C-alpha positions in Angstrom: 117.6 65.8 112.8 120.9 64.8 114.2 123.0 66.6 116.8 125.7 67.2 114.2 123.2 68.9 112.0 122.1 71.2 114.8 125.6 72.1 115.7 126.5 72.8 112.0 123.5 75.1 111.6 124.3 76.9 114.9 127.9 77.4 113.8 126.9 78.7 110.4 124.5 81.1 112.0 127.2 82.4 114.4 129.7 82.8 111.5 127.1 84.7 109.5 126.2 86.9 112.5 129.9 87.6 113.1 130.6 88.5 109.5 127.6 90.8 109.2 128.1 92.5 112.5 131.8 92.9 112.0 131.2 94.8 108.8 128.4 97.0 110.3 130.1 97.7 113.6 133.5 98.2 111.9 132.2 101.4 110.3 132.7 103.1 113.7 136.4 102.4 113.6 137.3 103.0 110.0 135.9 104.9 107.0 135.2 103.0 103.8 136.2 104.7 100.6 133.4 106.5 98.8 133.8 104.4 95.6 133.3 101.3 97.7 130.1 102.7 99.3 128.8 103.6 95.9 129.6 100.1 94.6 127.6 98.5 97.4 124.4 99.9 95.9 124.7 97.4 93.0 125.2 94.3 95.2 121.5 93.5 95.8 120.4 93.7 92.2 123.5 91.6 91.1 122.7 88.9 93.6 119.0 88.9 92.6 120.0 88.5 88.9 122.5 85.8 89.8 119.8 83.8 91.6 116.8 84.4 89.5 118.1 84.3 85.9 119.6 80.8 86.0 116.4 79.6 87.7 114.3 80.9 84.9 116.4 79.8 81.9 118.3 76.7 83.1 117.4 73.2 84.3 114.4 71.0 84.7 113.6 71.3 88.4 110.5 71.7 90.5 107.3 71.3 88.5 109.0 69.5 85.6 110.6 66.9 87.9 107.3 66.4 89.7 104.8 66.3 86.8 106.8 65.7 83.7 107.9 67.7 80.7 105.7 70.2 78.9 106.1 71.7 75.3 106.5 75.3 76.5 108.6 76.2 79.5 106.4 78.2 81.9 109.2 79.9 83.8 110.0 82.7 81.3 106.2 83.4 80.8 105.7 83.6 84.6 108.7 85.8 85.0 107.4 88.2 82.3 104.0 88.3 83.9 105.6 88.9 87.3 107.8 91.7 85.9 104.8 93.4 84.3 102.9 93.1 87.5 105.7 94.7 89.4 106.0 97.5 86.9 102.2 98.1 87.3 101.8 97.9 91.0 105.4 98.4 92.5 104.4 95.9 95.3 106.1 92.7 96.2 103.1 90.5 97.3 101.0 91.1 94.0 104.2 90.3 92.0 104.8 87.0 93.8 101.2 86.0 93.6 101.0 86.8 89.9 104.2 85.1 89.1 103.3 81.9 91.0 99.7 81.8 89.7 100.9 82.2 86.1 103.6 79.6 86.6 101.2 77.0 87.7 98.5 78.0 85.3 100.8 77.8 82.3 102.2 74.6 83.4 98.8 72.9 84.1 97.2 74.1 80.9 99.8 72.1 79.0 99.4 68.9 81.0 
């Protein structure tokens, strides 16, 4: 780890802290429009979809890069199992465990 890397990470952390705190603390000085507050409700699901969907359906990364190609892509199967686990339990940890276990199991069954 170089000194330049440490300064870059520290600066990025400060910028992130400033942006988040300015938005939160700024609510004391001005009122956001109600339509904007209502729209903020959809930001977390939109970001989650933007991060997860390409990871499921695009690219050969992770396991495939490490162990080689397999006939059936295990990512959509694992995502479906994780979604079914979440709908059944409504809990995060079992969802993560079921998704990761099924990802590795489906991958290793095909090797």
